[in-house]
Structures are given as structure tokens and as C-alpha cells.
N, C-alpha and C positions, 0 to 999 in steps of 0.2 A: 455413183448411181445417178442416172439421168433424170429421174423423176423429180419434178419441182414439188416439194411438199407444201400442201395447203396449211393454213393455221391449225386446223383440227388434226391433220396428219402429223404435224410437228408435235402437238400436245400428246398424241398417242405414242409417238416415238420416244418422247421424253419420259412418259410414264413407264414404258417398258425398259428403257435404259436404266432408270432409277430402280425399278423392281422387276427384273426379268421374270417372265411367267412361263410355266408354273415354277414355284419355288420348291422344287423337289430335290432332296439331297443327291449329290452326284453319284453316290455309290448305290442308290436304290435301283433295283432291277425289276422289270415287268414280267420276267420269265414265268412267274406263277399267277399272273393276272390273266386268266383264261378269257374273260370277257373282252378286255382291251386288245388282246392278241387276235381274237375272233373278228372284232370290228375292223381292225387294221390289216386284215389278210386279203391280199389280192385274190387268192384262191377262192375265198368265199364270195366275194363280189362278182368275180368272173363267172362262177358257177351259177349264181342267181340269174345272170343275164343270158348265159349260153348253154346251161346244163352240161358243161364240160369242165374237166379238172385239168388245170395247167400247172406247170412247174414255175416257181419264182426265180429259178437260177438265171442270173444275168439280166433280169428285168431292171428297168430304170424307174425309180420311184422318187417323186418330188414331195417334199413336205413344205407346202406354201404357207409361210408365216410360222416358221418352226419354233419361234420363241427360244426358250432355254434348252430345247432339244429332247425333251422327254418323249414327245410323240414320235420324233425321228428315231429314237431308240426302240420304241414299240414297233415301228414299221420295220426296222432292221431285224428284230427278234421274230416278228410274225411272218417275214418273207425271206427265208433262208436263201443265201446266194444272190440276193438283189443288191443293187448299188443305190444308196440313199443320197439324195441331193436336197439340201435345205436352204431356204431363203427367208430373210427377214429384214425389216427396216431398222432394227435395233442392233447396233454394233456390239453392245455388251451381251445381248442375248446370243448373238452368233458365236462369240468367244466361248460362252458357257456350253453351247451346243457342241462345238468342236471338242471341248474337253470331255464332255459326257460320252460321246461316241468312242473317243479314243480310250477312255477309262474302261469301257466295256469291250474293248478289243475289235471295234469296227474301224479299221484304219483307212478304208477306202471311201468313207463318206466325205462329201464335199459340202461346204457351206459358203453362201454368197450374201453380201450386203446388197439386197435387191428388193424393190417393191413388186407386188404381184402384177401390176400393170406393165412392168418392164421384163417379164419373163422371156419374151422372144429374144432379148439380148444374150441369153445364155447359150443359144444355138443348139439346144437339146430337144429331143422328143421323148416323152415319157409314156410308160405303160400304165402307170397309176399315179394319180395326184391326190394328196391328202391336204385339205384346207380346212382346218379345224378351229372353230372359234375365232375366225378372222374376217370372213366375208361381210359380216354386218358392220364392220368398221370402215369399209370402203364407201366412197361417195355414192356409188350405185352398184348393187350386187352383180348386175348383168355385165358391167365392165370387167370385173374380176373373173367372171365365168368365161367371157370372151377371150381374155388373156390366157387363161388356162387351156381353153379349147385350142388356141393357136399352137400350143406346144404338146398337145396330146396325140399319141399315135391313133391311127384309124380305129383300132379295136380297144383303145385305152378307156379307162374309167376314172371319173372324178368323184371323190367323196368331199362334199362341202356341207355347210350348215349355216343357218341364220337363227338369231334369237327370236323366240316367239313373243310377239307384242302382247298376246292375250295372257300367256302364262306369267310374263314378267311385268305386268302392268303396274303393280305397286312399286317395283324397283325403279321403273322409269319415273314414277311420281316422286319417289325419294330423291332421285337424281335432280329433278327440277327444284325440289326444296333446297338442296345443297348448292345448286347453281345460284339460286336467289340469295343465298348466304355468302356467295363469293368463294366457296371452297373449291370450285373447279375452274377459277379464272386462270390459274397456273397449274403446274404439275403438283397434284396432291401428295403430301408427304406426312410425316408423323403428326405435325400440328393439326392438319385437316382431319386426319383419322381420329385424333383425340376429340376434336370438336363434334364429329359425327357421334362418337360414343356419348359425349355429354348431352347432345341434343336428344338422342333416342332414349337415353335413360331418364331424361327429364319428362318425357311424355308418359301419360297414363297407359297402363298395359292394354286397355280396351280400345285405344285409338287404333283405327284400322291400319294405318300405315305401319305403325310399330308392330301390331299383331301379325301382319303378313310378311314383314321383311326382317325383323330383328329377333335374335336368339342369343343365348349365352355362348353358343359355339361360334356364331358370327362375330360377336363382340370380342372374343379372344383371338380372332384370326385377322390380322391386318390385311393379308392378301385378299381374303374374301370381302372385306369392307371395300377395298380398292376396286375389285372386279365386279362388284354389284352396286354399291351406292355412290362411288366416286369414279366410275369407269368413263374415261374420256372417249367420245365418239360412239358410245353404245347406242344401237338402234334396234327396234323390234319389227318383225314382219309377220304376215299371216300366210297361210297355205296358198291362197290365190296370188299373193304378191310373190311368193317363192316360185310358183309355176310361171308367173309372168316373166320373171328374171331368166328362168331356164329357157323359155321360148324365145325371149329377146336375144339371148346368146346363141340361138339356133342349136340348142342341145336337146337331147332326148332324156326325159325322166326314166330312170330304171326302177327305183324302189326307194322307200324310206330305209335307212340303215337298220333301224330297230323296228322292222315292219310288223313283227308279231305284237308289238305294243300299240299298234294303230288299228286294231281289229274293231271295226264299228259294231259288229254284232255282239261283241262281248260287253257292250254298254247296256244291253237290255236284259231284264230279268229272265224272260222266256224267249230266246231268239227264234224258236220254232213256232211261237204262238203270238206273233206281233199283231197290232191293230191292222185292219184291212189295208188302209192307205199305205202304211209303211211296208207291209208285206208285198204289196204290188210295186211300189216305187223304188225301194232300196236296191233290189237286184239289177235295176236298169241304169243306175247312175254311174258316172265315170269314176276312175280312181281319184282324180282331183276332187270331185264332189264328195266322195266318201271321206277323204282326209279332211276336207273343209268342215264337213258336218261333225266329224269326230272332234276336231279342235274347238268348234263352237260349243259342243255339248260338254266336253271334258278336257279343257286345256291344261294338261299335266306335264307336257314335255317342254323343258327349257329350250331345247334345240330342235329346230326343224331340220333334221339330219337326213341327207339324201345322197343317192348315187345317181350320176347321169353320165352320158357319153355322146359321141357323134351319132346323129340320126341314122337309123336303119343299119346299124352295125351288129346288133344282137342276132344270135342264131335263132331260127324258128325251131321250136321243139314242142312236144306234147308233155304237159305236166305229168310227173310221175304218178300222181293219184289217178290219172286217166289212162294209164297203160293197160293194155291187154296182157294176159299171162304170156302170150307169145313174145311180147316186147321184153319181158323180164329174162327170157332164156339167154339173151345175148348181152345182158347188163354186166357192168363192172361196178363193184361196190367199194367205196372209199370211206374211211373214217375221217371226220373233220380233223385237220392237223392238230388243233389245240387239245384234243383228247388223247393223242398218241404219246403218252408219257409212261415211264416205268412205274411211277407211283399209282396212276389210275389203273394200269394193267394189273398191278399187284392187288389192288382193292377188288378188281373184277374177279381175279382168281379166288380170292377169299370168299366172295359171294357165291361163286359157282360151287366151291368145295362144300359150303354149308347148305346148298340148294336154296339160297335166299335170292329174292329179286335184287337186281342191281339198279340203284337209284342214280341214273346217269346225270340227272339235272343237278345233283350235288356238286358236280365238277364243271359244269357249264350251264348255269342258270339263264337261259336265253328265250324268254324270261320266265317260263313256267316252272313252278315248283313241283316236286314229287312226280317226275317222269321216270318210271321204272321199267326195267326189262326183265321178263321172265327168265329164270335161271337157265332153261334149256336154250332159249334164244340167245342169251348172253354167251353161253358156251359155244354156240354155233358161230357167233360173230367174233370170238376171241382172236382168230387169225388176222383180223383187220388191224390189230395193234402191231402187227409186224409189217404188213403191206396190203395193198388193195387185193380184192378177191373177185373172181368171176362168180356170177350167180350159180353156175353149174357146180362149182366147187363147194359153195355153201349148202346147196341142196344135198350133195353127197355127204357132207358132214352132218347135216340134220338127220339123214337116214341112218347114219351110224349112231347118233345120240338117241334118236327115237325110232328104232326099227319097226315098232308097231304103234298103232293108234290106241291110246290108253282107254278110249271109250269103247272101241269095237274089237280090240285085240287083233285087228287085221293089219297086214304089213303096210307101212307108210309108202305109198307110191310116189313117183317123182312129181306128178302133177299136184298131188295132195300136199307134199312138202313145199312145192313152189307156191301154192296158194297161201299156206300158213306164213311162210317167210316173207312173201311179197307184202302181205298185210302189215306185218311187223315193221318192215323196212319203209313202207309208205308213212307210217306214223313217225318214225325217226327222221326221215328225210324232211317231212313238213315242219319239224321242230328244229331242223338245222344241225342234227348230230351226225348224219351221214350224207355223202354225196354219191349220186347214182348217175352213171352215163352209159350210153349204148354206143 
């Protein structure tokens, strides 16, 4: 590896060599973790930017800062047919990552001892880059983003994140305390972890630092103590600083990864009845300003988790919610891949047989709870569990299921069926359960 490690970089490397992260058992599979698979799916990120559904077959995906390889495994499971390449500065982590992917049958994955700044030395160009819980450890986030940009295909997408300085403010104060105590002068190990426990337990429960950072669950988990209170090189950022790094790297912001959880209007009791100043000003502010205001009002997200890519590479499209009925007639409807399982299909069939609503959010809570589908709509969408469907085929199926309007007893015409189905699909698309393209 050509990178000359700085003192803090060496401390970070030593910490991860001693305790490769995350410490997840080799045999654990993410196959049933729908949220993790959803977040790490190139299909979902690409759709958000282009309103197009692509195949992941033969795509090249980089896990930048792969650690012990669990996220690499998620990427492999979430992107069938893709080739996974992982890099990390910890040799011990790389070895674990290799073992993990081989254990789960992914024999074509590659892992390299390499810093993010040295990515060009791989001589590869990637369709998707995942850089999870790493960027904030670099001397400057823009440098890491620039390195990833240099190995990103023109229409490729980067997923990266930074720690939120506002959400983690008490953890950073705790780190300063333990630096003063000398617990982070070298690589923290069992002795330092025990001293953290002794210190926190000696404090009264109402001391703010303890109240906001300490719990019985944290006390029992050495890894969480290391990754929160004794984390070498940990730094926090704000939304404006995040956007500044993206702009400095000459990349284009696409979206927050968990964008539904950054809805500014949901912070207000009555979004449709705001004070005059807010009602006039909020619709006019930029995405960056909306996210900044959300974070200032409600800093609940540990990670400022975002997608970005080369400027002006996203496709121009009309949001599905703004389509005319004529647009829907040529649409192709896809189920989000993470929902297309035999188990979920069986649950769907049981709901349809009992004429019950189907609570789709139970299987993919992203993030809303209690998102349900009417039994007739569910029956109409059943073929999506086999393959994508044209809107015309779904309209024909609806007319078979509901030949007459139950209110008027008049036959359900094509346009009436189209209107009902398109409204149902708009709601499901906006929540991330289906993908719609023309």
C-alpha cells in the first residue's frame, strides 16, 4: 500500500486490526434483513435518480472500507450477479472479509489492502460504491469523495455517510474526557474499556454525559464502547459541511439514503396550517436548506447518509405523482426486489383468501408503520411476485377481479380501473415498495 499513514490513521488501523468491525459471526446471513438489503441495492438507488429499473448482473460494486466484510456480504446478497470488490487498511479485517464471502458462497469477490485515497491504483471502474461508516475517519471527506469519484463510472452512484456532530455531541464530549484520561493515547483494549465502565458507573445517573451516552446495553458491549466512546479519529459533521464536501469533490447530491426520515413537514403538528411566515418560506427553500433545518430542529440521525454521483448524469423524468393518466398506459410496474420472496407471497395469498388488507410495511418498514393494501388491490398486484407487469395487464386483471363498481353496479371501464390503480400505485411508489418506469 502506497499511502503513508499519518499518526491518527495508524491508530485507526491498529484499532480495527485488534477488533475488526463489525464483530458479526461468520455464519450470520443478511438474507432476511430486508432493510439492509434495500439500502444496499443498486436497483433502488439507480431508480431514485433515473426512474429506471436496471439489472445488477455483471455490475462492479466497491465496498470502500469493508471492515470484516459484513456490508460486502449484504452488497453481494442485495445485488445478484454483481462482482464485489472490498478495500480496507486493516489486514486482519481483509482476511475476515475474504472468509465471510467464501463461507456464503461468493467465490468471485476480491479484497485488497488499500486506503480509499489509493483507489485509482486498483485500475477498476465501478457501477456502485458503498462507503459506510468510513468517510468521517479521513482527514478531509472531500478527499475520499474525490478518490471514489475517480473510479466511478459516468452513471455510477456513491453511497457514503458522515457522523452527525449534532446527534453525537455527547459522544464527542465523552471522547474528550477519555482523551484527557489518556485512554486513547494508544490503541484502546480491555484495560481502557474497563476504565470507561468504572468512570461512567461512578457518575451520578443525572449527570448529562452519562444520561445521554451510557446504558446497560452499552456497558455490556465492548464493541459499542470502542465505536462510540473510545473511537480513534471519530469526527462529526453537519448538513452544510456534508454538502460542502460533495461540492468540493465536484459531485452531485442525489438524495439522503433514508430520505423518508428527513421529511421536514412531519416535524409540525399541522403541516397544512403553518404560521404565515413558515407557510410562505418553507416551499421556497432548497433541499440543502430543508435538510439543514430538519437537523437543527430534530437531530436524531447518527449518520448523514447520502447518495451522490457525477454531475448531470441523472435522467430527466416527471415524478410518478405528477403523471397524467395517459402516462400510466405505457408504464411497467416492478416490485422492489426485497419484497419478492416466497414467504411474503404466501402471506399475501393468505390475506387475499381472507379478504383482509395486506400490511406491506410489516415486511419492509421504510420507515412508515401500518402501510396496508386493500385486498382487491393486493390480488391485482399478485403477479408482481413473479415478474414485472405492464399497466395494461394489471388493468385487465382489475377488471376481472372487480367487473362492476360496487357503488354504482356499473361495469368497471378501463379508464376507471386505470384511475383506481394509478392512485394505489402512486402511494406504494412514494413509499418505496414498487418501481414504475415508462
